[in-house]
N, C-alpha and C positions, 0 to 999 in steps of 0.2 A: 798348565799352571799349577796343577796339583797332582798328587798320586796317593792312592790309598795305601795304608799300612797293612800289616797282616790282619786278615779277618775283616778288612773293610772298616775297622773301628778307629782309624787314625788317618788324617790327611795332612800332608806337608805342603805348604805353599811357598814357592820361591820368593825371595826378597823382592818387594815392589820398588819401582823407581821413585825418585823424589816427587813430591806432590806440591810444588811451590805454587801458591796462589789458588789452589783448587780446594773445594770443600771436601771434607773427609767422608761425608755421608750425603747421598742424594736421595735415597729411599727413606720412607717413613720408619721402617724397621731399623735401618742403619742409624737414623737420628735417635731412635728410642734407645739403642745400645749406648750411644755417646751420652745421652741424658742420664742414664744410670751411672755412668762413670762420673760425670760432672756433678751430679747430686750427691755422690758418695764421698768424693775426695775432699779432704779438709783443707788442703794447701793449694790454693789457686796458682801459686807460682810453680809448683811441681807440674800442674796440668799444662801450663804454658810451655814449660821446658819439654814436656813430653810431646806436645804438638810440634815444637821446633825439631826434635829428634825425628819424628815421623816424617815431617816435611822434607828433611834433609836426606832421607833414605837410610837412616842409621839403624833401622830394624831389619834384622836378618830373616832367614826363612822362618815361617810361622808353622808350628805344629799344633794341630787341633785334634783333640780326642775327648771322649766323654769326661766331662767335669773339669777339663783343664785346657788352657792354651799356653804355649811356651815359645819364646824366641830369645835370641841373643841381641842385646841392644848396646851399641857403642856410644861412649861419651866422646866429646870433641878431642880428648887427648888419646883416643884409640883404645881406652880400657873397655873391655866387653863385660857385661853383666847378664846373667841368665835371669829373665823375667818370666814369672808365671802368674796367671790369673785364674782363680778357681771359680767355677760356676756349678751350682747344685744340679745334680742329675735328677731326672724324673724317675720315680719308682716304676716298677713293672705295672702296678695297678693304674698309676697316672698315665702311663703310655697307652694302656688299653682304652682309657676314657678319651684321650686325645685322638687316637686313631679312629675311634667310633665317631667322634665329632667331625673329623676330616672326611670320612667316607660318606657321611650323611649328605654332603653337598658335592655334586660333580664340579661345581665351580671352584671349590677348595682344591680339589685334586688337579684341575686344569691349571690353576694359578701356580701351584707348586711345580708342576711340570714346566711352566714358563719361567721358573726361577723367581717367583714372586711370593711374598708372604701375604695371604689373604687377610685383610683386617678383621673380617667377621669371624674367621677361625680363631684369631687371637682373642677377640671379645667373647666369643662363646666359651673358649677355654677358660678365660678369667672368670666368667659367670659360674663355671663348674669347679672353681677353686684351683685351676691350673694356670700358673703364671709362666707363660712361654717366653716372653721377653723379660729381661732382667729389670729389677727395680732398685730402689735405694738399698745399698748394702749387699746386693747380690753378687757384685764383682769383687772377690776377695784377693788381695795382692800378696805375692811372695816374690822377693827379689834378692839376688846375691849381694846387693849393696846393703842389705839388712835394714832397710827402712821399714817402719812399722805400719805406715799408711801407703797409699798410692804415691810412688815416687815418679821421677821423670821416666824411668825405664818401663814400669808397668803401664803408665799412662800412654807412652809411645806405642806400646803393644796394643792397647785398647783402640787407639786411634787407627792403627794399621788394620786391625780386625774389622773396624767399621767399613773400610774399603772392601774387604773380602765379603762381608755380609751384603753389601750393595749388589755384588755380582751373583751371590748364591746364598739364599736363606737356609739351605740345608746345612751350612756351617753351624748355624745356631742350633739346629736339631741334633747335630752330632755332639755339640757341647752338652746338650740335655740328655744324651745317652744313646742315640741311635743314628747310624749313618744313612746316607741317601738310599743305597740299595736296599737295606733292611726296611726302611720306611715304605719305599715304593712297592716292594714285594708284598708287604703286609697289607697295604691299601688295595692292591690288585686282588689278593686272596680274599679279603673281606668283601670287596665289591662282587667278586664271582660268587661267593657263598650267598650273598643277599639276593642276587639275581636268580640263582638256582632255587632258593627257598621260595621266592615270589612265584616262580613258574611251577612249583611243586615237584622239581627234579632234584633238589638238594638232599643232603644227608638227613635233614630234619623231616623230610617227607617220607611217608610209608611207601616203599617200592611197589607194593602190591596195589596201592591206591585204596580208596574207600570201598567198602563191600558192595555198595550200590543196591539198587532195587530192580527186579525184573520189570520190563516194560509193561507187561500185562497187568502186573500188580499196581504199578503207578497209575495206569490208565483207569483201572477199576476204582481207584481212590480219588478220582478227580472231583467228585461231588462232595466229598467230606473234608477235603483239605481247606484250611482257612484261606481267605482271599489275600492277595498280596497287599502289603501295607500301602497306604496312600503316600504319594511322593512328598518329600519334605516341603514345607512352605518356603517360598522365596523371601528373603529379607527385603524390607522396604527400601533399603539403601545398600549400595556395595560396601564392602569392608574397607577399613582404613589401609591405604598402601603403606609399605614400610618406610621408615625415615632413614635417609642416607646420611644424616648428620652424625658421623661416627667419631668426631673429635680428631680425625686424622686428615691431613691434606690429601686431596684427590690427585691422581696422576694428571700430568699436563693434558689439556684437551678434554678432560672429563668434567662435566658441570652437574653436580648432584641435584640442583634444583630442577634442571631440565629432565633428568632421569626420573625424579619424583613426579613431575607433571605427566610424563609418558606412562609411568606405573599407575597413576590414578586413572588415566584414560583407559588403560587396558583393563583395570578392575571394573570400570563402569560398563565397558563393552561386554565383558564376561558376564556381568550381572544381568544385562539385557538379554543376552543369548540364553542364559540359564532360565530366565523368566519365560522366554518363548518356548524353550524345550519342555518346561513343566506346565505349560498352559497358562502362564501368568501374563506378565507384561509383554508387549509386542517386542519384536526383534530389535535389531540395531538400527534405530530410526535414522532417517536421513538418507536411506538408500544404500548404506554401506554393505549390509548383508554379510555374506561370507566371501564375497568376491575379493580378488587381490587388487589393491589400489596402487596407482602410481604415486610417486612422490608428490606431484602437483595435486592430485586428488586428495591424498591423505592430509596435506597441508591445509586444503580448504575445509576438510572435515573437522580438523582440530581447531581451526580458526572459527568455525561456526559456533563453537561453544563459548565464544567471547573470552578467551584467556587473558592473562595479564599482558600489559603492553610489551614487556620485554619478550614474552613468548611469541606474540604476534609478529614482532620485528624479526625474530629468528625464523619463523615460518615463512615470512615473505622472502627473506634473503635465501633461505634454503630451497624455495620453489621457484626462484627466478622471477618473482613478481615485485612490483612496488607495493607499498602499504595500501594505496588506494585500490590497486588491482586485487590484492588479497581480500580486502573488504568486500568487493563485488563478488569474488569467488565464494566467500563464506555466505553471503546473502543467497546466492544461487543454490548453494548446498542445503541451506535451511529449507528452501522451497522444494527441492527435488533430488538431493543427493547427487550421485555421479551423473545421472541423466540431466539434471538441471544445470550442472557445471558444464556439460558438453554443449548444451544449447547456448550458454553464455559465450564460451570460448572457442567453439568450433563452427565453421561455416559449412552447412549441409546443403548439398545441391540435389534435390529429389529428381527422379526421372519424370517423363511427360505424363505417365499414367498417374503417379502420385500427385502431381500438380493438378491434374484434372479433378481428381477426387477431392483435393483440398478446396478447389474453387467451388465445387458442388456443395461441400459442407458449409462453406462461408455463405453461399447463397441461401441455404436452407435455415441457417442459424437465427435469422432475424425476420420479423414480420415485414411486410412491404412498407417501405418508407422509414424503417427504424435502423437499418444497417448503416454503420458508420462508413464514411467514404474511404475504403481501404484500397491501397495500390501495392502491388508486389515491388519490393525494393531490393531484390537479389536473394538468391538462395531460397530459403523457406521462410522469408520474413515479409509481413504485410504491415505497412505503416499507414496510420490514419492521416489523410491529407490535411496539411495545415495544423496538425496537433502533435504533441510530444507523446504519442502513444503508438504501440506496436504489438502485434501478435507474431509469435514465432512457432512454427510447426516442428515438433521433434520427430526423430525417426520412428518412435513408438506410436505416432498418431495423436499425441496430446498437444494441446495448444498452450503456450506460455505467454503471459502478459508482461510487457516491458514498458517503461516510460523513460523519457530522456531527462537526465539530470546534468545540466551543464553540457558537456560535450560527450557524455557517456550514456549508453543505454543500460538501464538498471532493472534487474528482475523485480517485478511488482507484486507477485502473488503466486500461489500454487497453480499447477497445470490442470487442464480439464480436457476431456475428449470433445466437449461442446465449446466451440470458439466463443459463443456469446457468453457462456458461463465464465470462461476464463477472462473475458473482457470486463466483467463486473468488478474485478479487482482494481480496475482503473477508474471506476466511478468516483466522481468527486475530486479527482486529481486535476490540477490546473491544466486547462487546455484539452481535457479529455471528455468533457461533458457532451 
């Protein structure tokens, strides 16, 4: 579709076919380009005429080079006019700052390689005083028809360029002064230098390394060296997750509120793990630990935090559960994490030796005459005869109390190695006394 000019500082795009009925810009950066045009032009009729020209395929091959885009645009009578639109190039110093911002995030580079313009790069650049996308008055027209404002020809050119930007945001970077190859080469070079400097192998590092201290000398000084500083205190609460309300429309299928919920959950888990590492708060409660969870397990873990109803609905659908099933899974997770969820949702069939040991523990757990009338009802489950109460034995040897609610068995409390202690969670429940 395009070819580089000499030195890679110009690209020429073949004329695009007519675009009847189609939007000129699908991406947010393409729409931002058109907004700059539509906010700048004083004559709305000329904009409409330009759209008609672009839709009809009247715009010829488009040349893009630093600071300028050019094309021949034909009127209905066949008269061709050279249309140019000028865009301010970034200075060398501005390019240095922009490239530094881009290389700061692997996500920025990955997005550019996927022919996407990362919104946070544009926002960070704007915060640093670099306007990457054009604004009001930034698209300066020059046309052979000698119009002093945007005419039908320069408008048509801008509408056509919006289609090019949809496919390749490097077109915008070329207008601002640097072509794709130059940008990518510089990003790669900066990334390599940063990695080398971090490893102490780059040009900023001393090739000979630090002078060091002989081992005997260091050992002799062990008693006079100051102690290591105390580890930093863990904050009482995790930090605030980033807001994804960027003012731009997300890509189809991306829900910022859902991502914010997951980011907040990740921050809370990291806070708990840090507390455990530094000897503060306990680890990732609920049995999550550092193990890898399945989709169904993680949905139960997230639902255990009682999220908003729309989040719970998404978790239920994503884990293949009904809302009622997810509510039970979340309850089981609160009592025992992944182990509690397994006792709820999986049927465990212990071997004969394990069953004999379980029967012995049940016999020893209560004084004579106090044991409830328990009967085994399959697997590792013992139900109180005539009552809506049940004890389940987990593979780890712990007993889990359950009670019947309607047609479902519901987790009723935390587990215990003593079946009688676990059964106390059912005390006072209807039919369990």
